[in-house]
C-alpha positions, 0 to 999 in steps of 0.5 A: 500500500503506497504511503499517502498524505493529506493536502489542502488546496485553495480552489481559487488560486491553487495554493497548497498547504498541509493543514486547513486554513480559513483564509488563503494566504496567497489570494486572501479568499475565505473557505476555499480550501479543499481536502485531498489525499495524494501519493507521498512518493510523487509530487502531485499536481505541479507537473515540474518535479517528481518521479513516476509515469506523470513526470516530464522528461528530464532536460539534457542540460544543453543549451541551443543557439537561438539562431539554430532553433528551427522555426515552427511558424511554417508548421501550422496546419489549418483547422478548416474554419477560416474564422478560427484560423484568423483567431489562431494566427494561421492555424494549430501548431504541432505540440501546442496545448490549447484550452477552449472554454465556454458555457454549456450548449454554446457549441464547443463539442460541435466546433471540435468535431468540425476541426476533426473533419477531413484531416489527412492525419490521425485524430483521437477524440477523447470524451469523458462526458458523452458516449461514442454513440452520442458523438456519432449522432452529432457527427452525422449532422455535420457531414462526412468524416475520414477513416483516421478519426478515432473516438474514445469514451474514457476518463482514466489517464492511464487508459488514454495514455495507452491509446495515445501510444497505440495510435500516435495521433497528430491531434488530440481532443479532450472533452473535457478536462474536468472529467479526467482522472488520475487513478492514484489520486483519491480526490473526485474528478473536477477537483483542483488537484485532479484538473491540474494534474491532468493538464500537466499530463497532457502538456507533457505528452503534447511537448514530448510527442509533438502532438497538438492537443485541445482541451475543453474547460467548463466555465463558472457562472461568472464566465471564467474557466473553472479550476485554478488560474494556473490552468491558463498559465500552463497552456499555450493558447486560451480561447473563449467561446461566447454568444447567446446560447439561444442566439444565431451566432457565436464568437471565439476570442483568443485571450492568450496565444503564444504563437500569435496575437491576442484580441482577435475574434472569429464569428460563426453562425450556428445552424443544423449543419454546425458552425459556419464562419461569417466572413462579413460580420458587420453586415450580418450584425446590422441585418434587421435593425430598425430605421427611424427608431429612437434609442438606436445608433450604430458604432464601430468597435475594433476586435483585434485588427478587425473593425466590426459595426454593432448596434447600440440600443437604449430605452429610457422610461420615466419611473416613480420608483425611488431607485430607478432600474439600470440594466446593461447587456453587452457593455460594462455596467459601471461605465454606463452608470458613469455615462448616465451620471455625466448626461445628468450633470453636464446636459441636464437630462434627468435620468435619475427619474427614469429607468435606463436599459442599454443593449448591444444588439445580437449579443455582441460585447463591446469592451473598448471605450470607443463605444462611449459616444454611441451609448450616450447618443442612444440614451439621449435619443430615447430620452428625447424620443427623437430618432437619429439618422439611420445612416449615421455612425458614431464612435469616440471615448468620453471623459468625466468632464464631458470631453470627447477623446481620440481613439485609435484605428480611426481610418479603419473604422471610417473605411468599414462604415463607408463600405456599408453605405453610411453617409455621416460619421461623427468622430472625436475632433482630435481624430479629424487631422490626417484622415482620408475622407471617402467620397460621399461620406460627411465626417463631423468632429465633436469636442464634447457631448454637448456638441454631439447632442446638438448634432443628432437631436437638432 
């Protein structure tokens, strides 16, 4: 019987200790320590030291000249989905470890199966949640698959390792990491120790065998990937799958990528045949938008290097309640509250006596400050019940004193708006210098929110 030891692990940050603590000394969270039993002969969960089957191959201790190291940039292979290749800066790198997170039912398993379609190399798809029959039902909806795609319904790491050695796959898919189990650990699947040890195991195999590996991670109710934060530090690439579960489109966003840029997004449409890339997202987002309706305006947001047009909507309704409601979807709640206070203070719009609702149509999430000016325009339009010209586009950052500040990538935003036939673009005054004005497009600059309201509500 191997010797065991009891360890306590913080579920928030992964800090380990030999005794239970009420407050974590690392992240200062309360009541987050979980008890687990580990094999004393091994260093469990770190993946950097210790013996046994899960220890990494020891280094030879020999350094290599940087100029002599072979570049891996040309070894990327495409996924077969153009939008996903954009996010990954060209494709998947052999030997890389990728983490894909998203809410249940968003389409993670669907897109993974689509990646496996019609590839000229061996693929092993490991599922710890579904049976092989369930995966086959989904695959039948997506189309034809090659003879070199293998399905394994298993959660034990030892069994998975044996199948990897037998097949020597070029691509390994793990769905999901929270169901994988190290048989030598007594803690339940999904615990901090099990998740961390399983990730270290697949990381070692990926690097040793040059095998590209994609692992699926569950997310918490706040939208973050479940498990210790070290999970995201260990992998080479972190992708978030976003979008309304019952909506028509999905977004994949790279928040970490050791082989390319971050901030890029890929946009897909979900239908019966799976996920289909949307090559012109701006046109797609504006389909069906109302014309001549108060509280609606179009803005242009930068997602990585791509300009995307989105509709910002607002509804302001009088209320007699002592605490008016503030509901925000698709933008930062605190920032909208700041803009509402600014409109009341600087422009004498009595929004403290009204319920305010702000929404970005289509489920898009706008995080950059350049959407401030559009939000202010939509709120003021709804408050005054005056529609804004539907051929007008607005972008710009707003400061607390009501000034409109410059934003980056102005020319890209203007060119994208011109392609979709917008005839009037309102931008920060500071961005007017040096821009190229497309034919038939009137570009106006504003220095503060007072000038903006005078233009759109005249």
